[in-house]
C-alpha positions in Angstrom: 90.6 81.9 71.7 93.7 83.3 69.9 95.4 86.6 70.8 93.3 88.5 68.1 89.9 87.3 69.4 87.4 90.2 69.1 89.2 91.7 66.1 86.7 92.0 63.2 88.0 92.0 59.6 86.3 92.4 56.3 88.3 90.9 53.4 87.5 91.7 49.8 88.6 88.5 48.2 91.7 88.4 46.1 94.6 86.0 45.5 98.0 85.4 47.1 99.2 87.9 49.6 95.8 89.3 50.7 94.4 85.9 51.6 97.6 85.0 53.3 97.4 88.1 55.5 93.7 87.3 56.3 94.6 83.7 57.0 97.2 84.8 59.5 94.8 87.1 61.3 92.1 84.4 61.3 94.6 81.8 62.7 95.2 84.1 65.6 91.5 84.4 66.5 90.3 87.3 64.4 86.8 87.1 63.0 87.4 87.4 59.2 84.5 87.7 56.8 85.6 87.0 53.2 83.6 88.8 50.5 83.8 86.6 47.4 82.7 87.5 43.9 79.1 86.3 43.2 79.3 83.8 40.4 83.1 83.3 40.8 85.3 83.7 37.8 88.5 85.6 37.2 91.0 82.9 38.5 93.6 81.8 35.9 93.5 78.3 37.2 90.6 76.2 38.5 90.9 75.8 42.2 89.4 73.2 44.6 88.1 75.8 47.1 87.7 73.3 49.9 91.5 72.7 49.9 92.6 76.3 49.3 94.6 76.6 52.5 95.0 80.4 52.3 91.3 80.8 52.8 91.0 78.7 55.9 89.6 80.0 59.2 86.8 82.3 57.9 83.4 82.5 56.5 82.5 83.5 52.9 79.7 85.8 51.6 79.1 86.0 47.9 78.3 89.6 46.7 78.1 91.4 43.4 80.2 94.5 44.2 78.9 96.2 41.0 75.4 96.2 42.6 74.8 99.4 44.7 73.0 97.4 47.5 76.1 95.1 47.8 78.3 98.2 48.1 76.0 99.6 50.7 76.2 96.3 52.6 80.0 96.3 52.6 79.9 99.8 54.0 77.5 98.6 56.7 79.9 95.8 57.6 82.8 98.3 57.8 80.8 100.3 60.3 81.3 97.5 62.9 84.6 96.2 61.6 88.1 97.0 62.8 89.9 96.2 59.5 89.2 96.0 55.8 91.6 94.2 53.5 91.6 94.8 49.7 94.1 93.7 47.0 92.9 95.4 43.8 94.9 97.7 41.6 95.0 101.4 42.8 91.7 103.2 42.2 89.5 100.1 41.8 87.8 100.3 45.2 87.4 104.0 44.8 85.4 103.4 41.6 83.4 100.8 43.4 82.4 103.3 46.1 84.5 101.3 48.7 87.6 103.5 48.8 89.2 104.7 52.0 87.1 107.9 51.9 83.8 106.1 51.9 84.8 103.4 54.4 86.5 105.7 56.9 83.5 108.1 56.7 81.4 105.2 58.0 83.9 104.1 60.6 86.7 106.6 61.5 88.6 104.0 63.5 88.7 101.5 60.6 92.2 100.3 59.5 92.1 100.1 55.7 94.7 97.6 54.5 95.7 97.8 50.9 97.8 95.1 49.2 99.5 95.8 45.8 102.6 94.9 44.0 103.9 98.4 43.2 102.1 100.5 45.8 99.3 103.1 45.5 101.4 105.5 43.5 104.5 105.8 41.3 105.2 105.1 37.6 104.3 101.4 37.8 101.4 101.6 40.2 98.7 100.8 37.7 100.5 98.2 35.7 100.1 94.4 36.1 102.7 92.2 37.7 103.3 89.1 39.8 105.7 88.1 42.5 108.6 87.6 40.0 108.2 91.2 38.7 108.1 92.8 42.1 111.1 91.0 43.5 113.0 91.8 40.2 112.5 95.5 40.6 113.2 95.4 44.4 116.7 93.9 43.8 115.8 90.8 45.8 115.6 88.4 42.7 119.2 89.5 41.7 120.5 87.9 44.9 119.1 84.4 44.3 121.1 82.1 42.1 124.5 80.6 41.6 127.7 82.1 40.2 127.6 82.6 36.4 123.9 81.5 36.2 120.7 83.5 35.8 118.7 84.5 38.9 116.5 81.8 40.3 113.0 82.8 41.6 112.4 81.5 45.2 108.8 80.5 44.4 106.4 83.3 45.6 107.8 83.4 49.1 109.6 86.7 49.0 107.1 89.0 47.1 103.6 87.5 47.7 104.0 86.0 51.1 106.9 87.6 53.0 107.1 91.0 51.5 103.4 91.1 50.8 101.0 89.3 53.1 103.2 89.2 56.1 104.1 92.9 55.9 100.4 93.8 55.4 99.5 91.8 58.5 102.2 93.6 60.5 101.1 97.0 59.2 97.5 96.3 60.0 98.2 95.3 63.6 100.5 98.4 64.0 97.6 100.6 62.8 95.0 98.8 65.0 97.3 99.3 68.0 97.6 103.0 67.2 93.9 103.4 66.6 93.3 102.0 70.1 95.1 105.1 71.5 94.1 107.8 69.0 90.6 106.6 68.1 91.5 107.2 64.4 91.9 104.7 61.6 94.2 105.1 58.6 95.3 103.5 55.3 98.0 100.9 55.3 99.7 100.9 51.8 101.6 97.6 51.6 103.6 97.1 48.4 105.3 93.9 47.6 108.2 95.7 45.9 109.0 97.5 49.2 108.4 94.5 51.4 110.8 92.4 49.3 113.4 95.2 49.6 112.9 95.2 53.3 113.5 91.5 53.6 116.9 92.1 51.9 118.0 94.5 54.7 120.7 92.2 56.1 122.4 92.0 52.7 122.3 95.8 52.4 124.1 95.9 55.7 126.7 93.4 54.6 127.2 95.3 51.3 127.7 98.5 53.1 130.5 96.8 55.2 132.1 95.5 52.0 131.2 91.9 52.9 128.7 91.4 50.0 129.3 91.9 46.3 126.0 92.7 44.5 127.7 92.1 41.1 129.0 88.6 41.9 125.9 86.5 42.7 126.7 83.1 44.1 130.1 84.0 45.4 129.2 85.5 48.8 129.0 84.1 52.2 125.4 82.9 52.3 124.4 82.7 48.6 126.2 79.4 47.9 129.5 81.1 47.3 131.1 79.5 50.4 131.7 75.7 50.6 130.4 75.7 54.2 127.1 77.3 53.1 125.9 75.2 50.2 123.6 72.3 49.1 125.3 69.0 48.2 124.0 66.0 46.3 124.3 62.6 48.0 124.9 59.2 46.6 121.2 58.4 46.3 120.4 61.6 44.3 119.1 63.5 47.3 120.6 66.5 49.0 121.9 67.9 52.2 122.1 71.5 53.3 125.3 72.8 55.0 125.4 76.0 57.0 128.5 75.7 59.2 129.5 79.4 59.3 131.0 79.7 62.9 134.4 78.1 63.4 133.3 75.7 66.1 130.5 74.4 63.8 132.9 74.2 60.9 135.2 72.1 62.9 132.4 69.6 63.6 131.6 69.6 59.9 135.2 68.7 58.9 135.3 66.0 61.5 132.1 64.4 60.1 133.6 64.6 56.6 136.8 63.0 57.8 138.9 66.0 57.0 141.8 67.5 59.0 141.6 71.3 59.4 145.4 71.5 59.6 145.6 70.2 56.0 143.1 72.7 54.6 143.0 76.4 53.6 141.6 78.9 56.1 137.8 78.7 56.3 137.2 82.3 55.4 139.6 82.6 52.5 137.2 83.2 49.5 139.9 82.2 47.0 139.8 78.6 48.3 136.1 78.3 48.3 135.6 76.9 44.7 138.1 74.1 45.2 136.8 73.3 48.7 133.2 73.1 47.3 134.4 70.6 44.8 136.1 68.6 47.5 133.0 68.7 49.7 130.8 67.7 46.7 133.0 64.6 46.0 132.8 63.5 49.7 129.0 64.0 50.0 128.4 61.8 46.9 130.0 58.9 48.7 127.1 58.3 51.1 123.3 58.4 51.0 121.4 61.2 52.6 120.2 59.0 55.4 123.8 58.0 56.1 124.9 61.6 56.4 121.9 62.3 58.6 123.2 59.5 61.0 126.6 61.1 61.1 125.5 64.8 61.5 122.0 64.5 63.0 121.8 65.9 66.6 125.2 67.6 66.2 126.1 71.3 65.9 127.7 70.8 62.5 124.7 72.5 60.8 124.1 69.8 58.3 120.4 69.0 57.5 118.7 66.7 54.9 116.8 68.7 52.3 113.3 67.4 52.7 110.3 67.7 50.3 107.2 69.2 52.0 105.8 65.7 52.2 108.9 64.5 54.0 108.9 67.5 56.3 105.4 66.6 57.6 106.8 63.3 58.8 110.1 64.6 60.2 110.4 63.8 64.0 111.1 67.4 65.0 108.2 68.8 62.9 105.9 66.2 64.3 107.0 66.8 67.9 106.2 70.6 67.4 102.9 69.8 65.6 104.1 72.1 62.9 101.6 70.7 60.4 97.9 70.0 60.6 95.5 68.2 58.3 92.0 69.6 57.7 89.5 68.6 55.0 92.0 66.2 53.6 94.7 68.9 53.0 98.0 68.9 54.9 99.1 72.4 55.8 101.3 74.4 58.0 99.9 75.1 61.5 99.4 78.6 62.8 102.6 80.4 63.8 104.1 81.8 66.0 103.2 80.1 69.3 101.5 81.8 72.2 101.7 80.4 75.8 98.1 81.5 76.9 96.2 82.2 73.7 97.3 79.8 71.0 96.3 80.2 67.4 94.2 77.5 65.8 92.8 76.6 62.4 89.1 77.2 63.4 87.5 75.9 60.2 88.4 74.7 56.7 88.5 76.9 53.6 84.9 77.8 52.6 83.3 77.4 49.3 82.6 80.9 47.9 79.4 82.2 49.4 78.9 79.2 51.7 77.9 81.3 54.7 76.2 84.3 53.0 73.0 84.4 55.1 74.3 83.2 58.4 77.4 85.3 58.3 75.5 88.5 57.5 73.1 87.7 60.3 76.0 87.3 62.7 77.3 90.7 61.6 73.9 92.3 62.4 71.9 92.0 59.2 68.2 91.2 59.8 66.6 88.3 58.1 64.4 90.6 56.1 67.4 92.5 54.8 69.2 89.4 53.8 66.2 88.2 51.9 65.8 91.5 50.2 69.5 91.5 49.2 69.1 88.0 47.7 66.0 89.0 45.8 67.8 92.0 44.3 70.7 90.0 43.2 73.2 91.9 45.4 74.2 88.7 47.2 74.2 85.0 46.5 71.5 82.8 47.9 
């Protein structure tokens, strides 16, 4: 039983950040019912639903949300739920008859979580976009990349997952906590463009102190500008990551590289960084990644092998922490963070869309007669 045991969540199926948010809640014990589109469709790529990690830990009901009886059923589910999650463009659920007005009228304590790229209002609110667009407008994308090169998108970690799903989960739980005191639900408007900006807070602070130059990407302290915060290629074509910022860690780094600090420029002299990066690069190419791991592993030099996800699963530390699990043949990150009394758990594998329609609706209080009638009307899948 995770820390969110007893929390009931209705998820209107989407892609990316919404499912990630729902997955996090399910990992922590919430009962999440995913409402999938009856008949499927809409996905730009064909997915193996049984291995779609973001959908783990919950049951799936297939509904035709254009059918009035399906809409009425979702409202009935909301009546006993604590949370609803939706990730459509602004105005879509209102046109369905499932907007905040209708849902909160059925359940005044409901927390209505909305996930979009641009937010519910503003000039771009109703336009299409993806992670790369949201982090571009937020300013976050501008910070990723090397000097004199174009910005390099960090996958979909900053917009979709961190600035999107993670911030939505945080917002939902804040609202649930408040509803427990006030007895009133509310709408959580989570916008990836704002979440990505928020994740950039430390750099805004450094810039305000004159310690970060927005206009010189790849030349700052932690954006590969410094020789002691960089990725270096090794003799075997692999890589190591160096993050020896503090002076005592930098001293250990130099020792492992066979360098004498007395013969080198001051660590924090930016003018020396380009030449020092080249010197470091030449040294790191002299040994294989495994050899450097033998030299630096277990020390405070802040040097780590750059592992592929497949290698990370087999790393001793990650294995000792049980940081990954395998379910339904799919290796995946384990629930996080850890709890001492009520740990999170992957309760069940990702469902096929509509796999639990009858049994899940029954568990949420629908009679067998009503489920049969909904099936016969075409409102839900069989």
